[in-house]
C-alpha positions as semicolon CSV with decimal commas, in nm:
position;residue;x (nm);y (nm);z (nm)
1;S;3,335;1,275;-5,618
2;L;3,031;1,057;-5,464
3;I;2,955;1,160;-5,149
4;D;2,692;0,877;-4,974
5;N;2,370;0,995;-4,784
6;I;2,467;0,874;-4,437
7;C;2,152;0,910;-4,203
8;I;2,228;0,888;-3,821
9;T;1,969;0,793;-3,609
10;A;2,004;1,015;-3,232
11;P;1,939;0,761;-2,987
12;S;1,609;0,772;-2,842
13;C;1,461;0,869;-2,457
14;T;1,514;0,539;-2,261
15;Q;1,293;0,483;-1,993
16;P;1,396;0,402;-1,648
17;S;1,338;0,096;-1,461
18;A;1,273;-0,125;-1,150
19;A;1,026;0,127;-1,035
20;T;0,928;0,084;-0,653
21;A;0,726;0,170;-0,409
22;T;0,834;0,109;-0,068
23;A;0,771;0,276;0,307
24;V;0,393;0,289;0,243
25;T;0,205;0,442;0,545
26;A;-0,123;0,580;0,494
27;S;-0,118;0,893;0,310
28;S;0,227;0,831;0,217
29;A;0,461;0,635;0,001
30;D;0,888;0,663;-0,090
31;M;0,896;0,603;-0,474
32;S;1,221;0,512;-0,664
33;W;1,309;0,395;-1,003
34;T;1,605;0,367;-1,234
35;L;1,754;0,619;-1,477
36;G;1,788;0,504;-1,866
37;A;2,066;0,640;-1,941
38;T;2,204;1,000;-1,877
39;E;1,873;1,243;-1,816
40;T;1,818;1,417;-1,567
41;A;1,491;1,455;-1,513
42;W;1,147;1,283;-1,458
43;N;0,781;1,299;-1,551
44;I;0,591;1,094;-1,307
45;E;0,180;1,092;-1,296
46;Y;-0,061;0,901;-1,021
47;G;-0,395;0,835;-0,903
48;P;-0,634;0,583;-0,737
49;A;-0,555;0,281;-0,912
50;G;-0,647;0,234;-1,308
51;F;-0,722;0,589;-1,323
52;T;-0,604;0,777;-1,695
53;Q;-0,320;0,911;-1,734
54;G;-0,382;1,298;-1,812
55;T;-0,571;1,309;-1,532
56;G;-0,397;1,225;-1,223
57;T;-0,167;1,422;-1,017
58;T;0,175;1,515;-1,228
59;G;0,486;1,656;-1,154
60;T;0,889;1,688;-1,258
61;V;1,173;1,569;-1,016
62;T;1,522;1,608;-1,122
63;T;1,636;1,306;-0,866
64;T;1,545;0,952;-0,934
65;A;1,337;0,970;-0,581
66;Y;0,983;1,091;-0,516
67;N;0,824;1,113;-0,185
68;L;0,437;1,134;-0,237
69;T;0,225;1,207;0,071
70;G;-0,157;1,332;0,127
71;L;-0,208;1,002;-0,020
72;D;-0,583;0,858;0,148
73;S;-0,555;0,559;0,357
74;N;-0,673;0,187;0,250
75;T;-0,614;0,289;-0,106
76;T;-0,481;0,150;-0,427
77;Y;-0,249;0,388;-0,640
78;H;-0,130;0,326;-0,950
79;F;0,250;0,531;-1,039
80;Y;0,390;0,633;-1,369
81;V;0,794;0,760;-1,427
82;Q;0,902;0,884;-1,738
83;A;1,256;1,016;-1,851
84;D;1,287;1,315;-1,966
85;C;1,564;1,405;-2,255
86;G;1,520;1,759;-2,303
87;D;1,425;1,776;-2,691
88;S;1,219;1,425;-2,585
89;T;1,084;1,212;-2,365
90;S;1,089;0,796;-2,301
91;N;0,841;0,535;-2,261
92;W;0,603;0,580;-1,904
93;V;0,689;0,291;-1,764
94;G;0,383;0,155;-1,494
95;P;0,196;0,137;-1,325
96;V;0,347;0,087;-1,004
97;E;0,137;-0,015;-0,789
98;F;0,046;0,014;-0,402
99;T;-0,150;0,015;-0,128
100;T;-0,123;0,274;0,152
101;S;-0,196;0,161;0,535
102;P;-0,514;0,122;0,624
103;G;-0,637;0,448;0,899
104;C;-0,891;0,645;1,101
105;G;-1,227;0,577;1,022
106;D;-1,125;0,271;0,759
107;T;-1,376;0,040;0,726
108;L;-1,081;-0,352;0,684
109;F;-1,209;-0,645;0,551
110;D;-1,046;-0,966;0,436
111;S;-0,939;-1,059;0,111
112;G;-1,246;-1,144;-0,001
113;G;-1,461;-0,788;0,100
114;A;-1,770;-0,740;0,205
115;T;-1,899;-1,021;0,049
116;G;-1,653;-1,323;-0,044
117;D;-1,502;-1,581;0,141
118;Y;-1,076;-1,538;0,257
119;S;-0,832;-1,728;0,052
120;G;-0,681;-2,050;0,217
121;N;-0,274;-2,021;0,258
122;E;-0,331;-1,682;0,343
123;S;-0,028;-1,483;0,630
124;I;-0,212;-1,120;0,635
125;T;0,011;-0,838;0,870
126;V;-0,130;-0,487;0,900
127;T;-0,010;-0,233;1,080
128;I;-0,246;0,126;1,198
129;Y;-0,059;0,419;1,347
130;P;-0,302;0,674;1,511
131;E;-0,329;0,983;1,291
132;T;-0,274;1,233;1,560
133;A;0,038;1,149;1,854
134;G;-0,083;1,067;2,171
135;D;-0,408;0,926;2,048
136;L;-0,493;0,482;2,038
137;V;-0,624;0,253;1,776
138;T;-0,965;0,040;1,847
139;L;-1,072;-0,240;1,664
140;T;-1,437;-0,262;1,664
141;F;-1,556;-0,605;1,484
142;I;-1,799;-0,612;1,342
143;S;-1,883;-0,925;1,212
144;F;-1,579;-1,190;1,209
145;E;-1,623;-1,631;1,173
146;T;-1,329;-1,791;1,036
147;E;-1,278;-2,134;1,063
148;A;-1,233;-2,251;1,418
149;N;-0,917;-2,360;1,575
150;W;-0,718;-2,369;1,271
151;D;-0,761;-1,955;1,103
152;F;-0,663;-1,728;1,405
153;F;-0,692;-1,351;1,356
154;T;-0,441;-1,242;1,583
155;V;-0,403;-0,825;1,723
156;Y;-0,046;-0,689;1,884
157;N;-0,052;-0,363;2,166
158;G;0,177;-0,200;1,877
159;P;0,411;-0,121;1,537
160;D;0,458;-0,540;1,475
161;A;0,381;-0,858;1,560
162;T;0,687;-0,847;1,813
163;S;0,482;-0,642;2,027
164;D;0,250;-0,872;2,345
165;V;-0,081;-1,027;2,195
166;L;-0,413;-0,830;2,278
167;G;-0,569;-1,127;2,204
168;S;-0,567;-1,428;1,963
169;F;-0,957;-1,475;1,757
170;S;-1,082;-1,787;1,593
171;G;-1,415;-1,903;1,546
172;A;-1,764;-1,716;1,510
173;N;-1,778;-1,561;1,787
174;V;-1,753;-1,151;1,732
175;P;-1,500;-1,013;1,961
176;D;-1,450;-0,756;2,176
177;P;-1,274;-0,487;2,134
178;V;-0,919;-0,395;2,115
179;S;-0,759;-0,102;2,159
180;S;-0,339;-0,015;2,183
181;T;-0,221;0,106;2,514
182;D;0,153;0,088;2,367
183;A;0,323;0,430;2,325
184;T;0,294;0,433;1,936
185;G;-0,059;0,415;1,973
186;A;-0,017;0,126;1,668
187;L;-0,186;-0,203;1,685
188;T;-0,082;-0,470;1,419
189;F;-0,268;-0,770;1,310
190;V;-0,169;-1,104;1,159
191;F;-0,426;-1,307;0,988
192;E;-0,308;-1,687;0,914
193;S;-0,536;-1,930;0,731
194;D;-0,506;-2,269;0,633
195;G;-0,494;-2,379;0,278
196;F;-0,872;-2,613;0,373
197;A;-1,228;-2,409;0,443
198;N;-1,213;-2,054;0,392
199;D;-1,484;-1,852;0,576
200;P;-1,671;-1,479;0,551
201;G;-1,403;-1,357;0,777
202;Y;-1,412;-0,971;0,911
203;E;-1,561;-0,637;0,918
204;I;-1,410;-0,414;1,092
205;L;-1,420;-0,081;1,240
206;I;-1,025;0,085;1,237
207;S;-1,112;0,451;1,546
208;C;-0,890;0,677;1,694
209;A;-0,939;0,838;2,015
210;P;-0,736;0,999;2,316
211;A;-0,629;0,788;2,561
């Protein structure tokens, strides 16, 4: 009798999906993703934005979540993940991009960077925590220029914008340093611009010291 040769292709290793970064701090981030099929292990790789895969920090995990630690503050990272099916691996998913919060010793610029103007219709909220419990965060303004009476930089005494206002600044006068007195030692600032004139913005040094 005639027997047909039947070729059966084993299912390929399905890549995971929906990779996200949450709870991003100055030195850590919680990564999570959705499993691709029935795999029980995943390979990860991460590094500064734009790094070449193969040169980053790697690891293998057995849950669909991983806490990245030891990150540099005020830095944009790229994160990749792939399913490990044992005898094969999926395509990589990524890069997932996230930026760590600024920390003590960092210099903060507006969205235009060191030399450009900020953009219109911005609403940016940033919280800075001290690295050492008991320290207080201070913002020292190196330069400052926003559209007077329209684009405002508001500083809050604590970890969010419901904290007491320490100052709201607009125009070309460089504000005096602003320090937290909150129990957390944190400061939060909100920068909001309208849709019209864009100015050079701000350069701010972050420092942390005991009360």
